[in-house]
C-alpha positions in Angstrom: 8.4 -16.4 34.0 9.6 -12.9 33.3 12.3 -12.1 30.8 14.0 -8.9 29.9 14.8 -8.6 26.2 17.7 -6.2 26.0 17.9 -4.8 22.5 21.6 -3.9 21.7 22.0 -2.2 18.4 25.0 -1.2 16.4 24.5 2.6 16.4 26.7 3.1 13.3 24.4 0.6 11.3 21.3 2.3 12.7 22.6 5.8 11.7 23.1 4.6 8.1 19.4 3.5 7.8 17.0 5.8 6.0 14.1 7.3 8.0 11.7 5.0 6.2 13.8 1.9 7.2 13.9 3.1 10.9 10.1 3.7 10.9 9.5 0.3 9.4 11.6 -1.4 12.1 9.7 0.6 14.8 6.3 -0.3 13.3 7.2 -4.0 13.1 8.4 -3.9 16.7 5.1 -2.2 17.8 3.2 -5.0 16.0 5.0 -7.6 18.2 4.3 -5.5 21.3 0.6 -5.3 20.5 0.4 -9.1 19.8 2.1 -9.8 23.2 -0.2 -7.3 24.9 -3.2 -9.1 23.5 -2.0 -12.3 25.1 -1.1 -10.6 28.4 2.6 -11.3 28.0 3.9 -7.7 27.4 4.7 -6.0 30.7 6.8 -2.9 29.5 9.3 -1.7 27.0 10.8 1.4 25.5 13.4 2.5 23.0 16.2 4.5 24.4 18.1 7.6 23.2 21.5 6.9 21.6 24.5 6.1 23.9 25.7 9.7 23.3 22.8 10.8 25.6 23.9 8.4 28.4 25.5 9.4 31.6 27.5 6.8 33.7 27.7 7.0 37.4 30.3 5.1 39.6 31.3 5.5 43.2 34.9 4.6 44.0 36.4 5.2 47.5 33.4 7.2 48.5 33.7 9.6 45.5 31.1 9.9 42.8 32.4 9.7 39.3 30.1 10.9 36.5 31.0 10.6 32.9 29.3 11.2 29.6 28.3 8.2 27.6 28.1 4.5 28.4 30.6 2.7 30.5 31.1 -0.2 28.1 33.1 0.5 24.9 31.6 -1.8 22.4 30.0 -1.5 18.9 26.6 -2.5 20.2 24.9 -0.3 22.8 21.6 -0.8 24.7 19.0 0.6 22.4 15.8 -0.5 24.2 14.1 -3.2 26.1 11.0 -5.4 26.4 9.8 -7.0 29.6 7.7 -10.0 28.9 6.0 -12.8 30.9 6.1 -16.1 29.1 6.1 -19.9 29.8 9.9 -20.5 29.5 13.2 -19.5 27.9 12.3 -21.2 24.6 9.3 -18.9 24.2 11.3 -15.9 25.2 14.0 -16.8 22.6 11.3 -17.2 20.0 10.0 -13.7 20.7 13.5 -12.2 20.7 14.2 -13.7 17.3 11.1 -11.9 15.9 12.3 -8.4 17.0 13.4 -6.7 13.8 16.7 -5.4 15.2 17.8 -9.0 15.9 18.5 -9.1 12.1 21.3 -6.5 12.4 22.1 -6.4 16.1 21.7 -8.5 19.2 18.8 -9.2 21.6 20.0 -10.5 24.9 17.4 -12.6 26.7 17.8 -12.5 30.5 15.5 -14.0 33.2 14.2 -11.5 35.7 15.0 -12.4 39.3 12.4 -11.6 42.0 13.6 -10.6 45.4 16.9 -10.3 47.1 20.0 -12.2 46.0 20.3 -15.7 47.2 
């Protein structure tokens, strides 16, 4: 089963980390990625630029509305993702708990739906 691990970080906490701390978190995350790749469970994933680089697009009454930044106003913003293929939700949760940013932020685990809505 495919799961998307949405890594939502508190950007203020991230900004306070030293470069060495950020690099350690990145390296530890890459180790998990490589382990999953070795088992054929890692499908894709990338870190994202901060929410200040985001552009939100909405269409209302046929008019396109484009705004800078994310739509949601929350402390935690989407900071990256991993797409994995594992046995079940329990295995996906186990992997999510190992992601270093889970210690200071949130990793949302969401099953990937194939095909059109039912």
